[in-house]
C-alpha positions in Angstrom: 78.1 114.8 119.7 81.1 115.2 117.6 81.8 111.7 116.2 85.5 112.7 115.5 86.2 113.2 118.9 87.6 110.0 120.0 91.4 109.4 120.0 91.1 106.0 118.1 89.6 107.8 115.1 92.0 110.9 115.5 94.8 109.0 116.0 97.6 110.0 118.9 97.4 113.8 118.0 93.4 114.3 118.1 94.0 117.4 116.5 92.3 120.0 114.0 93.6 122.4 111.5 91.8 125.3 110.4 88.5 123.5 111.8 89.2 120.2 109.8 90.2 117.0 111.4 94.2 116.5 111.1 95.7 113.1 110.2 99.0 112.4 110.1 101.1 109.6 108.6 103.2 107.8 110.8 105.6 104.8 110.5 104.2 101.5 110.5 104.5 99.4 114.1 107.6 97.0 113.6 106.7 93.7 112.0 103.1 95.2 110.9 102.9 94.6 106.9 100.2 96.7 104.7 99.6 95.3 101.5 97.4 96.9 98.6 94.3 95.1 100.1 95.1 96.3 103.6 95.1 100.4 103.5 96.7 102.1 106.4 94.4 103.1 109.2 95.2 106.6 108.9 94.0 106.5 105.4 90.8 104.7 106.3 90.0 107.4 108.9 90.8 110.3 106.7 88.3 108.8 103.8 85.9 108.6 106.6 86.3 111.9 107.7 86.2 113.6 104.2 82.9 111.6 103.8 81.4 112.6 106.7 82.6 116.6 107.2 83.5 117.4 103.8 87.0 117.7 104.4 90.1 116.8 106.3 93.8 117.5 106.1 96.4 114.8 105.8 99.9 115.1 105.9 102.0 112.6 104.4 105.6 111.9 103.8 107.1 111.5 100.2 107.9 107.9 99.9 105.8 106.9 102.4 102.9 104.4 102.5 100.4 107.0 101.3 102.4 108.9 99.0 102.8 106.1 96.0 100.2 103.6 94.6 97.0 105.0 96.3 94.4 107.0 94.4 93.2 110.2 96.4 90.7 111.0 93.6 88.0 113.1 93.5 87.0 114.7 97.0 89.9 113.0 98.8 92.1 115.5 97.6 91.9 119.0 96.6 95.5 120.4 97.2 98.9 118.9 97.5 101.5 121.0 99.0 105.2 119.2 98.5 107.6 120.7 100.9 111.0 120.8 99.6 112.9 118.0 97.6 112.7 114.6 98.8 116.1 113.6 97.8 116.9 110.3 98.9 119.6 109.7 101.6 122.8 110.4 99.8 124.9 108.6 102.4 123.2 105.5 102.1 125.4 102.9 101.0 123.4 101.6 98.1 122.8 104.9 96.6 126.3 105.7 96.7 127.2 102.6 94.9 124.7 102.9 92.2 125.6 106.2 91.9 129.4 105.2 91.4 128.5 102.4 89.1 126.7 104.8 87.0 129.2 107.3 87.0 131.9 104.6 85.6 129.3 103.3 83.3 128.6 106.9 81.6 132.4 108.1 81.4 133.1 104.9 79.3 129.6 105.0 77.1 128.8 107.5 74.5 125.0 106.5 74.4 123.9 109.2 76.9 123.0 107.1 79.9 122.5 109.0 83.4 125.4 109.8 85.3 125.1 109.2 89.2 124.1 112.5 90.2 121.3 112.8 87.3 120.0 109.4 88.7 119.8 110.9 92.3 118.3 113.8 90.7 115.7 111.6 89.0 114.9 109.6 92.2 113.9 112.5 93.5 111.9 114.2 90.9 110.0 110.6 90.4 108.8 110.8 94.0 107.5 114.4 93.6 105.9 113.5 90.5 104.3 110.5 92.0 102.9 112.5 94.8 101.4 115.0 92.6 99.8 112.5 90.6 97.9 111.0 93.8 95.7 113.8 93.5 94.5 113.9 89.7 93.2 110.7 88.5 91.0 111.1 85.5 90.1 113.6 83.1 87.3 115.6 85.4 89.4 115.2 88.5 91.2 118.5 89.9 93.4 119.6 92.5 95.6 122.7 93.3 99.2 121.9 93.7 102.1 123.4 95.6 105.6 123.0 95.3 107.0 124.7 98.2 110.7 125.5 97.4 112.4 127.9 95.6 114.3 125.3 93.7 111.7 124.0 91.7 112.0 127.0 89.6 115.6 126.1 89.0 115.6 124.8 85.3 117.3 121.7 85.7 114.6 120.8 88.6 111.5 122.5 86.8 112.3 120.5 83.3 111.7 117.2 85.5 108.2 118.0 86.9 105.7 116.2 84.6 105.0 118.3 81.4 100.8 118.7 82.2 101.9 120.5 85.5 105.2 122.5 84.1 102.8 124.1 81.3 100.6 125.3 83.7 103.1 126.2 86.9 104.0 129.7 87.8 106.6 131.0 90.5 104.6 133.2 92.8 105.1 134.9 96.3 103.0 134.0 99.2 100.1 136.6 98.8 99.9 136.0 94.8 100.0 132.1 95.5 97.2 132.7 98.4 95.1 135.0 96.1 95.5 132.6 93.2 94.1 129.5 95.7 91.2 131.6 96.6 90.0 131.9 93.1 90.9 128.4 92.1 88.7 127.1 94.7 85.6 129.6 94.4 85.8 128.5 90.8 
């Protein structure tokens, strides 16, 4: 019997993707707290599937509990795909006020501090770099990284990607990306 057939192990969806167990990060229940010593159940189930089956798929949200502060070293992460750019909510009152404050400060100073727009972009790219950084945690670790949005090729955004990745990254179409991924995983 397949040990991954129970709904409690698979979560609510109980799905496979390309023959691999699929796990989806969901929002914690109201009032539930998960600290560093209490990893989310989704993460525990995912790690168990990787150990038992050799691979699994985890879909997580940038800024969620699984995208920052957790090590997905070694076999826990061999591919990261960042879909889009995770800009903060531009209509969030705290964000609007912070941007206004920085714009006012930026205009009155000549030290080159961030403008509100630059801060907004930097928050987004910090989230991208943190998501990417979850996968490669030591010198012998490895992972393929896909940045799936044409805007990553724009100079202002490309410049904010971590240097080690920026120096190795290339912009390619789907067919070329698929071929490069196949070669990468065959090595």
